[in-house]
DOFI-71106 format. One line per field, with one value per atom (N, C-alpha, C, O): residue number from 1; residue in three letters; atom name; y negated, x negated, z negated. Coordinates in steps of 0.2 Angstrom, whole numbers, plus 2048, in hexadecimal, padded with zeros to 3 digits. Layout:
N
num: [NUM  ...] $
residuo: [ALA  ...] $
atomo: [CA  ...] $
y: [Y  ...] $
x: [X  ...] $
z: [Z  ...] $
This chain:
149
num: [1  1  1  1  2  2  2  2  3  3  3  3  4  4  4  4  5  5  5  5  6  6  6  6  7  7  7  7  8  8  8  8  9  9  9  9  10  10  10  10  11  11  11  11  12  12  12  12  13  13  13  13  14  14  14  14  15  15  15  15  16  16  16  16  17  17  17  17  18  18  18  18  19  19  19  19  20  20  20  20  21  21  21  21  22  22  22  22  23  23  23  23  24  24  24  24  25  25  25  25  26  26  26  26  27  27  27  27  28  28  28  28  29  29  29  29  30  30  30  30  31  31  31  31  32  32  32  32  33  33  33  33  34  34  34  34  35  35  35  35  36  36  36  36  37  37  37  37  38  38  38  38  39  39  39  39  40  40  40  40  41  41  41  41  42  42  42  42  43  43  43  43  44  44  44  44  45  45  45  45  46  46  46  46  47  47  47  47  48  48  48  48  49  49  49  49  50  50  50  50  51  51  51  51  52  52  52  52  53  53  53  53  54  54  54  54  55  55  55  55  56  56  56  56  57  57  57  57  58  58  58  58  59  59  59  59  60  60  60  60  61  61  61  61  62  62  62  62  63  63  63  63  64  64  64  64  65  65  65  65  66  66  66  66  67  67  67  67  68  68  68  68  69  69  69  69  70  70  70  70  71  71  71  71  72  72  72  72  73  73  73  73  74  74  74  74  75  75  75  75  76  76  76  76  77  77  77  77  78  78  78  78  79  79  79  79  80  80  80  80  81  81  81  81  82  82  82  82  83  83  83  83  84  84  84  84  85  85  85  85  86  86  86  86  87  87  87  87  88  88  88  88  89  89  89  89  90  90  90  90  91  91  91  91  92  92  92  92  93  93  93  93  94  94  94  94  95  95  95  95  96  96  96  96  97  97  97  97  98  98  98  98  99  99  99  99  100  100  100  100  101  101  101  101  102  102  102  102  103  103  103  103  104  104  104  104  105  105  105  105  106  106  106  106  107  107  107  107  108  108  108  108  109  109  109  109  110  110  110  110  111  111  111  111  112  112  112  112  113  113  113  113  114  114  114  114  115  115  115  115  116  116  116  116  117  117  117  117  118  118  118  118  119  119  119  119  120  120  120  120  121  121  121  121  122  122  122  122  123  123  123  123  124  124  124  124  125  125  125  125  126  126  126  126  127  127  127  127  128  128  128  128  129  129  129  129  130  130  130  130  131  131  131  131  132  132  132  132  133  133  133  133  134  134  134  134  135  135  135  135  136  136  136  136  137  137  137  137  138  138  138  138  139  139  139  139  140  140  140  140  141  141  141  141  142  142  142  142  143  143  143  143  144  144  144  144  145  145  145  145  146  146  146  146  147  147  147  147  148  148  148  148  149  149  149  149] $
residuo: [MET  MET  MET  MET  ILE  ILE  ILE  ILE  GLN  GLN  GLN  GLN  LEU  LEU  LEU  LEU  ILE  ILE  ILE  ILE  ARG  ARG  ARG  ARG  THR  THR  THR  THR  ASN  ASN  ASN  ASN  SER  SER  SER  SER  GLU  GLU  GLU  GLU  ASN  ASN  ASN  ASN  THR  THR  THR  THR  ASP  ASP  ASP  ASP  PHE  PHE  PHE  PHE  GLN  GLN  GLN  GLN  LYS  LYS  LYS  LYS  LEU  LEU  LEU  LEU  VAL  VAL  VAL  VAL  LYS  LYS  LYS  LYS  LEU  LEU  LEU  LEU  LEU  LEU  LEU  LEU  ASP  ASP  ASP  ASP  ALA  ALA  ALA  ALA  ASP  ASP  ASP  ASP  LEU  LEU  LEU  LEU  ALA  ALA  ALA  ALA  ILE  ILE  ILE  ILE  ARG  ARG  ARG  ARG  ASP  ASP  ASP  ASP  GLY  GLY  GLY  GLY  GLU  GLU  GLU  GLU  GLU  GLU  GLU  GLU  HIS  HIS  HIS  HIS  ALA  ALA  ALA  ALA  PHE  PHE  PHE  PHE  TYR  TYR  TYR  TYR  ALA  ALA  ALA  ALA  GLN  GLN  GLN  GLN  TYR  TYR  TYR  TYR  ASN  ASN  ASN  ASN  LYS  LYS  LYS  LYS  ILE  ILE  ILE  ILE  ASP  ASP  ASP  ASP  LEU  LEU  LEU  LEU  ILE  ILE  ILE  ILE  LYS  LYS  LYS  LYS  HIS  HIS  HIS  HIS  ALA  ALA  ALA  ALA  ILE  ILE  ILE  ILE  VAL  VAL  VAL  VAL  ALA  ALA  ALA  ALA  TYR  TYR  TYR  TYR  GLU  GLU  GLU  GLU  ASN  ASN  ASN  ASN  GLU  GLU  GLU  GLU  VAL  VAL  VAL  VAL  ALA  ALA  ALA  ALA  ILE  ILE  ILE  ILE  GLY  GLY  GLY  GLY  CYS  CYS  CYS  CYS  GLY  GLY  GLY  GLY  ALA  ALA  ALA  ALA  ILE  ILE  ILE  ILE  LYS  LYS  LYS  LYS  LYS  LYS  LYS  LYS  PHE  PHE  PHE  PHE  ASP  ASP  ASP  ASP  GLU  GLU  GLU  GLU  ASN  ASN  ASN  ASN  THR  THR  THR  THR  MET  MET  MET  MET  GLU  GLU  GLU  GLU  ILE  ILE  ILE  ILE  LYS  LYS  LYS  LYS  ARG  ARG  ARG  ARG  MET  MET  MET  MET  TYR  TYR  TYR  TYR  VAL  VAL  VAL  VAL  PRO  PRO  PRO  PRO  VAL  VAL  VAL  VAL  ASP  ASP  ASP  ASP  GLN  GLN  GLN  GLN  ARG  ARG  ARG  ARG  GLY  GLY  GLY  GLY  LYS  LYS  LYS  LYS  GLY  GLY  GLY  GLY  ILE  ILE  ILE  ILE  ALA  ALA  ALA  ALA  THR  THR  THR  THR  LEU  LEU  LEU  LEU  ILE  ILE  ILE  ILE  LEU  LEU  LEU  LEU  LYS  LYS  LYS  LYS  ALA  ALA  ALA  ALA  LEU  LEU  LEU  LEU  GLU  GLU  GLU  GLU  LYS  LYS  LYS  LYS  TRP  TRP  TRP  TRP  THR  THR  THR  THR  ALA  ALA  ALA  ALA  GLU  GLU  GLU  GLU  LEU  LEU  LEU  LEU  SER  SER  SER  SER  TYR  TYR  TYR  TYR  LYS  LYS  LYS  LYS  LYS  LYS  LYS  LYS  CYS  CYS  CYS  CYS  ILE  ILE  ILE  ILE  LEU  LEU  LEU  LEU  GLU  GLU  GLU  GLU  THR  THR  THR  THR  GLY  GLY  GLY  GLY  ILE  ILE  ILE  ILE  LYS  LYS  LYS  LYS  GLN  GLN  GLN  GLN  PRO  PRO  PRO  PRO  GLU  GLU  GLU  GLU  ALA  ALA  ALA  ALA  ILE  ILE  ILE  ILE  ALA  ALA  ALA  ALA  LEU  LEU  LEU  LEU  TYR  TYR  TYR  TYR  GLN  GLN  GLN  GLN  LYS  LYS  LYS  LYS  ASN  ASN  ASN  ASN  GLY  GLY  GLY  GLY  TYR  TYR  TYR  TYR  ILE  ILE  ILE  ILE  ILE  ILE  ILE  ILE  ILE  ILE  ILE  ILE  SER  SER  SER  SER  ASN  ASN  ASN  ASN  TYR  TYR  TYR  TYR  GLY  GLY  GLY  GLY  GLN  GLN  GLN  GLN  TYR  TYR  TYR  TYR  ALA  ALA  ALA  ALA  ASN  ASN  ASN  ASN  VAL  VAL  VAL  VAL  GLU  GLU  GLU  GLU  ASN  ASN  ASN  ASN  SER  SER  SER  SER  VAL  VAL  VAL  VAL  CYS  CYS  CYS  CYS  PHE  PHE  PHE  PHE  GLU  GLU  GLU  GLU  LYS  LYS  LYS  LYS  ILE  ILE  ILE  ILE  VAL  VAL  VAL  VAL] $
atomo: [N  CA  C  O  N  CA  C  O  N  CA  C  O  N  CA  C  O  N  CA  C  O  N  CA  C  O  N  CA  C  O  N  CA  C  O  N  CA  C  O  N  CA  C  O  N  CA  C  O  N  CA  C  O  N  CA  C  O  N  CA  C  O  N  CA  C  O  N  CA  C  O  N  CA  C  O  N  CA  C  O  N  CA  C  O  N  CA  C  O  N  CA  C  O  N  CA  C  O  N  CA  C  O  N  CA  C  O  N  CA  C  O  N  CA  C  O  N  CA  C  O  N  CA  C  O  N  CA  C  O  N  CA  C  O  N  CA  C  O  N  CA  C  O  N  CA  C  O  N  CA  C  O  N  CA  C  O  N  CA  C  O  N  CA  C  O  N  CA  C  O  N  CA  C  O  N  CA  C  O  N  CA  C  O  N  CA  C  O  N  CA  C  O  N  CA  C  O  N  CA  C  O  N  CA  C  O  N  CA  C  O  N  CA  C  O  N  CA  C  O  N  CA  C  O  N  CA  C  O  N  CA  C  O  N  CA  C  O  N  CA  C  O  N  CA  C  O  N  CA  C  O  N  CA  C  O  N  CA  C  O  N  CA  C  O  N  CA  C  O  N  CA  C  O  N  CA  C  O  N  CA  C  O  N  CA  C  O  N  CA  C  O  N  CA  C  O  N  CA  C  O  N  CA  C  O  N  CA  C  O  N  CA  C  O  N  CA  C  O  N  CA  C  O  N  CA  C  O  N  CA  C  O  N  CA  C  O  N  CA  C  O  N  CA  C  O  N  CA  C  O  N  CA  C  O  N  CA  C  O  N  CA  C  O  N  CA  C  O  N  CA  C  O  N  CA  C  O  N  CA  C  O  N  CA  C  O  N  CA  C  O  N  CA  C  O  N  CA  C  O  N  CA  C  O  N  CA  C  O  N  CA  C  O  N  CA  C  O  N  CA  C  O  N  CA  C  O  N  CA  C  O  N  CA  C  O  N  CA  C  O  N  CA  C  O  N  CA  C  O  N  CA  C  O  N  CA  C  O  N  CA  C  O  N  CA  C  O  N  CA  C  O  N  CA  C  O  N  CA  C  O  N  CA  C  O  N  CA  C  O  N  CA  C  O  N  CA  C  O  N  CA  C  O  N  CA  C  O  N  CA  C  O  N  CA  C  O  N  CA  C  O  N  CA  C  O  N  CA  C  O  N  CA  C  O  N  CA  C  O  N  CA  C  O  N  CA  C  O  N  CA  C  O  N  CA  C  O  N  CA  C  O  N  CA  C  O  N  CA  C  O  N  CA  C  O  N  CA  C  O  N  CA  C  O  N  CA  C  O  N  CA  C  O  N  CA  C  O  N  CA  C  O  N  CA  C  O  N  CA  C  O  N  CA  C  O  N  CA  C  O  N  CA  C  O  N  CA  C  O  N  CA  C  O  N  CA  C  O  N  CA  C  O  N  CA  C  O  N  CA  C  O  N  CA  C  O  N  CA  C  O  N  CA  C  O  N  CA  C  O] $
y: [81C  81F  81E  820  81D  81C  823  827  825  82C  82B  827  82E  82D  834  839  833  838  838  833  83E  83E  840  844  83C  83D  83B  83C  839  837  831  82F  82F  829  82A  826  831  832  831  831  82F  82E  827  822  827  821  81B  815  81D  818  815  80F  819  816  811  80C  813  80F  808  803  809  802  7FE  7F8  801  7FD  7F9  7F4  7FD  7FB  7F5  7F0  7F5  7F0  7E9  7E4  7EA  7E4  7E2  7DB  7E6  7E4  7E0  7DB  7E3  7DF  7D8  7D4  7D8  7D1  7CC  7C7  7CF  7CB  7C9  7C3  7CD  7CC  7C8  7C4  7C8  7C4  7BC  7B8  7BB  7B4  7B2  7AD  7B7  7B5  7B4  7B0  7B9  7B9  7B4  7B2  7B2  7AD  7AF  7B5  7AB  7AC  7B3  7B6  7B5  7BB  7C1  7C6  7C1  7C7  7CC  7D2  7CA  7CF  7D3  7D9  7D0  7D3  7D9  7DE  7D7  7DC  7E1  7E7  7E0  7E4  7EA  7F0  7E9  7EF  7F4  7FA  7F2  7F8  7FA  7FE  7F9  7FB  7FF  7FF  803  807  80D  80F  80F  815  81B  820  81C  822  828  82E  827  82D  82E  832  82B  82B  832  833  836  83C  83C  841  837  837  830  82B  830  82A  82C  831  826  827  822  81C  824  81F  820  825  81A  81A  818  814  81C  81B  81A  81C  816  815  815  812  81A  81B  81C  81A  820  822  81D  81D  817  811  811  810  810  80F  808  803  808  802  800  7FC  805  803  809  80E  807  80C  80B  805  810  810  816  81B  816  81B  81C  817  822  822  826  829  824  826  828  824  82D  82F  82A  828  827  822  826  825  82A  82E  834  836  838  83F  83E  843  839  838  832  831  82F  829  829  82B  827  826  81E  81B  81C  815  814  817  80F  80E  809  804  80B  807  806  809  801  800  7FF  802  7FC  7FB  7F6  7F0  7F7  7F2  7F4  7F9  7EE  7EE  7E8  7E3  7E9  7E3  7DE  7E0  7D8  7D2  7D3  7D2  7D5  7D6  7DC  7DD  7E0  7E6  7E5  7E9  7E0  7DF  7DD  7DB  7DE  7DD  7E3  7E3  7E9  7EF  7F4  7FA  7F3  7F7  7FD  802  7FC  800  801  807  7FC  7FC  800  804  7FF  802  80A  80E  80C  813  816  81B  812  815  815  81A  810  810  816  819  817  81D  823  828  824  82A  82B  831  826  827  828  82C  826  828  82F  833  831  838  83D  842  83B  83F  83F  844  839  839  83E  842  83E  843  84A  84E  84B  852  855  85B  850  852  852  853  851  852  84C  84C  846  840  83D  83E  839  836  82F  82C  82B  824  821  824  81C  818  812  80F  80F  809  805  809  7FF  7FB  7F4  7F2  7F2  7EA  7E7  7EA  7E1  7DD  7D6  7D4  7D1  7CB  7C5  7C6  7C0  7BB  7B8  7B4  7B8  7B5  7B9  7B8  7BF  7C4  7C4  7C9  7BF  7BF  7C4  7C7  7C6  7CB  7D2  7D6  7D3  7DA  7DA  7DF  7D4  7D4  7D5  7D9  7D2  7D3  7DA  7DD  7DD  7E4  7E9  7ED  7E8  7EC  7EB  7F0  7E5  7E3  7E6  7E8  7E5  7E8  7EF  7F2  7F3  7FA  7FD  802  7F8  7FB  7FB  7FE  7F8  7F7  7F1  7EC  7F3  7ED  7EB  7EF  7E5  7E1  7E4  7E4  7E6  7E8  7E4  7E0  7E5  7E2  7E4  7EA  7DF  7E1  7E6  7E6  7EC  7F2  7F1  7EE  7F6  7F7  7F1  7EC  7F1  7EC  7E5  7E0  7E5  7E0  7DC  7D7  7DF  7DD  7D5  7D2  7D2  7CB  7C7  7C1  7C9  7C6  7C2  7C5  7BC  7B7  7B8  7B7  7BA  7BA  7C1  7C2  7C6  7CC  7CD  7CA  7D1  7D3  7DA  7DD  7DE  7E5  7E7  7E4  7ED  7F0  7F8  7FB  7FA  801  804  800  80A  80D  814  818  817  81E  821  81F  827  82A  831  835] $
x: [862  860  858  855  855  84E  84B  84E  846  843  83C  838  839  832  82E  831  829  825  81E  81B  81C  815  810  812  80B  806  7FF  7FE  7FB  7F4  7F2  7F6  7EC  7EA  7E9  7E7  7EA  7E9  7F0  7F0  7F5  7FC  7FB  7F9  7FD  7FC  801  800  807  80B  809  809  806  802  7FD  7FC  7F9  7F3  7F6  7F3  7FC  7FE  801  800  804  807  801  802  7FC  7F6  7F3  7F0  7F3  7F0  7F4  7F1  7FB  7FF  7FE  7FE  7FD  7FB  7F5  7F4  7F0  7E9  7EA  7E6  7ED  7EE  7F2  7F0  7F7  7FA  7F5  7F5  7F1  7ED  7E7  7E5  7E5  7E0  7E2  7DE  7E8  7EB  7EB  7E9  7EE  7EF  7E9  7E8  7E4  7DE  7D8  7D4  7D9  7D4  7CD  7CC  7C9  7C2  7C0  7BB  7C5  7C3  7C5  7C4  7C8  7CB  7C5  7C7  7BF  7BA  7B9  7B7  7B9  7B7  7BD  7BB  7C3  7C8  7C9  7CA  7C7  7C8  7C3  7C4  7BD  7B8  7BB  7B9  7C0  7C3  7C9  7CD  7CB  7D2  7D1  7D6  7CB  7CB  7D0  7D1  7D2  7D7  7D5  7D9  7CF  7CD  7CD  7CD  7CC  7CC  7D3  7D3  7D8  7DE  7E2  7E3  7E3  7E6  7ED  7F1  7F0  7F7  7FA  7F9  7FD  801  808  80A  80C  813  815  813  819  81B  823  826  826  82E  830  82D  835  838  83F  843  842  849  84A  847  84E  850  849  848  845  83E  839  835  83B  836  833  836  82C  828  82A  829  82C  82E  82B  82D  826  822  81D  81E  819  814  811  811  80D  80A  805  807  801  7FC  7FA  7FA  7F7  7F4  7ED  7EC  7E8  7E1  7DF  7E0  7DC  7D9  7D4  7CF  7D5  7D1  7CD  7C7  7D0  7CC  7D0  7D5  7CE  7D1  7D9  7DD  7DB  7E2  7E6  7EC  7E2  7E5  7E5  7E0  7EA  7EB  7EB  7EF  7E8  7E9  7ED  7EC  7F2  7F6  7F3  7F1  7F3  7F0  7F5  7FA  7F3  7F6  7FE  801  801  808  80A  807  80F  811  817  819  81B  822  822  821  823  823  828  82E  827  82C  833  837  834  83B  83E  844  83B  83E  83F  841  83C  83C  843  848  844  84B  850  855  84D  851  84F  852  84B  848  843  842  841  83C  836  834  833  82D  82E  82A  834  835  836  833  839  839  833  831  82E  827  824  820  824  821  823  81F  829  82C  829  828  829  827  81F  81D  81C  814  813  80F  818  817  819  816  81E  820  81B  819  818  812  80C  809  80B  806  807  802  80D  80F  80E  80C  810  810  809  807  804  7FD  7FA  7F4  7FE  7FB  7F7  7F3  7F8  7F5  7FA  800  7F7  7FC  7FE  803  7FA  7FC  7FA  7F5  7FD  7FB  7F8  7FB  7F3  7F1  7F1  7F1  7F0  7EF  7ED  7ED  7EB  7E9  7EC  7ED  7EF  7F2  7EF  7EB  7F1  7EE  7F3  7F9  7F0  7F5  7F9  7FE  7F6  7F9  7FF  801  800  805  80B  80C  80F  814  819  81C  81B  820  81D  821  817  814  814  816  812  812  819  81A  81E  825  828  82B  826  827  825  828  81E  81B  81E  81F  81F  822  82A  82C  82D  834  834  839  82F  82F  82B  829  82A  827  820  81D  81C  815  813  816  80E  80C  805  801  804  7FD  7F8  7F9  7F2  7EC  7E6  7E7  7E1  7DB  7D9  7D9  7D6  7D3  7CE  7CA  7CF  7CA  7C5  7C6  7C0  7BB  7B9  7B7  7B9  7B6  7BA  7B8  7C0  7C4  7C3  7C6  7BF  7BE  7BD  7C0  7B9  7B8  7BB  7B9  7C0  7C3  7C9  7CE  7C9  7CE  7D5  7DA  7D4  7DA  7DE  7E3  7DB  7DE  7E2  7E1  7E7  7EC  7EC  7EE  7EB  7EB  7F1  7F3  7F4  7F9  7F8  7F4  7FC  7FC  803  808  805  80B  80A  807  80C  80C  811  817  80F  814  816  81A] $
z: [831  82B  82B  830  826  825  823  81E  827  826  824  827  81F  81D  81E  81D  822  824  820  820  81D  81A  820  824  820  825  823  81D  827  825  82A  82E  829  82D  834  838  836  83E  841  847  83D  840  844  841  84B  84E  84C  84D  84A  847  841  840  83D  837  839  836  83E  840  843  842  846  849  844  844  83F  83A  836  833  834  831  835  832  83B  83F  83E  83E  83E  83C  835  834  831  82A  82A  827  82D  82D  830  82E  835  839  834  833  830  82B  826  824  823  81E  820  81C  826  828  828  826  829  828  821  81F  81D  816  812  80E  814  810  812  80E  818  81B  81B  81D  818  818  814  814  80F  80B  80E  80C  814  818  818  818  81A  81B  815  815  80F  809  808  807  809  807  80D  80B  813  818  818  81A  814  814  80F  80F  80B  806  809  806  80F  812  818  81C  819  81E  81E  818  823  823  825  825  827  82B  826  828  81F  81B  817  812  819  815  817  81D  812  813  812  814  80E  80C  80E  80A  813  816  817  818  816  818  81D  81C  822  827  826  826  826  826  82D  831  82F  836  836  831  83A  83B  843  846  845  84C  850  855  84D  850  851  854  84D  84E  847  842  847  840  83E  841  837  834  82E  82A  82C  825  824  827  820  81E  817  814  815  80E  80E  811  809  808  801  7FD  7FF  7F9  7FA  7FF  7F6  7F6  7F0  7EB  7EF  7E8  7E6  7E9  7DF  7DC  7D7  7D6  7D3  7CE  7CC  7D0  7C8  7C6  7C5  7C5  7C2  7C0  7C4  7C3  7C8  7CB  7D3  7D6  7D6  7DD  7DE  7DA  7E3  7E5  7EB  7F0  7EA  7EF  7F4  7F2  7FB  800  806  807  809  810  810  815  80B  80B  810  810  815  819  81C  81E  81D  820  825  822  82B  82F  82D  82A  82E  82C  82E  82A  834  836  833  835  830  82C  825  821  822  81B  818  81C  812  80F  80F  80D  812  812  80D  80D  809  804  806  803  80C  80F  80B  809  809  805  7FE  7FC  7FB  7F5  7F6  7F3  7FC  7FE  7FF  7FC  802  803  7FD  7FC  7F9  7F2  7EE  7EB  7ED  7E9  7EC  7E8  7F3  7F6  7F4  7F3  7F4  7F3  7EB  7EA  7E7  7E0  7DF  7DB  7E2  7E2  7E4  7E1  7EA  7ED  7E8  7E7  7E5  7E0  7DA  7D8  7D8  7D2  7D4  7D1  7DB  7DD  7DE  7DD  7DF  7DF  7D8  7D8  7D3  7CC  7CA  7C5  7CD  7CB  7C6  7C6  7C1  7BC  7BD  7BA  7C1  7C2  7C9  7CC  7CB  7D1  7CF  7CA  7D2  7D2  7D8  7DE  7D8  7DF  7DE  7D8  7E3  7E3  7E9  7EE  7E8  7EC  7EB  7E6  7F0  7EF  7EC  7ED  7E9  7E7  7EC  7EB  7F2  7F8  7FB  801  7F8  7FA  7F5  7F2  7F4  7EF  7F0  7EB  7F6  7F8  7F5  7F2  7F5  7F3  7EB  7E8  7E8  7E1  7DE  7DA  7E1  7DF  7E0  7DC  7E6  7E7  7E1  7DE  7E0  7DB  7D4  7D0  7D2  7CB  7CB  7C6  7D0  7D1  7D0  7CD  7D2  7D1  7CB  7CC  7C6  7C0  7C0  7BB  7C4  7C3  7BF  7BF  7BB  7B6  7B8  7BB  7B7  7B9  7B4  7AE  7B7  7B3  7B5  7B9  7B1  7B3  7BA  7BB  7BE  7C4  7C3  7BF  7C8  7C7  7CD  7D2  7CC  7D1  7D5  7D2  7DB  7E0  7DF  7E1  7DC  7DB  7D4  7D2  7D0  7C9  7C8  7C3  7CC  7CB  7D1  7D2  7D4  7DA  7D8  7D6  7D8  7D5  7D9  7D7  7E0  7E4  7E4  7E7  7E0  7DF  7D9  7D4  7DA  7D4  7D4  7D9  7CF  7CF  7CA  7C5  7CC  7C8  7C7  7CA  7C2  7C2  7BF  7BD  7C1  7BE  7BD  7C1  7B7  7B6  7BA  7BA  7BD  7C1  7BD  7C0] $
């Protein structure tokens, strides 16, 4: 049975999963990885979720305040050997629920065009493509999404 734990960026399992995510992204992003990495620091994340199965961390995700009405989804990751079990959708739904509980109205996120699995996940879960926001505004390899919660 999969168990979701609400935590923060001090959770060592969250940190380990993020290191795996960063290693994967370094390969996918290539020369652009340093640009993206600067916006993905986890030291200030107050709202993270780690998924466990048999006490083993098998996925993570987080939300971070973007503005007064919006949380930004960050650091979504499920290791390759755990994919296809619906773990990412469980984490995403839990992050949306947490966003609503904190009285925010929507979630936004950025992912890369070199991450087709992520794009499919967000579209499957009702996210719509929006204009690239903030630091991603003129970045051709970024795709931004939003969803009202």
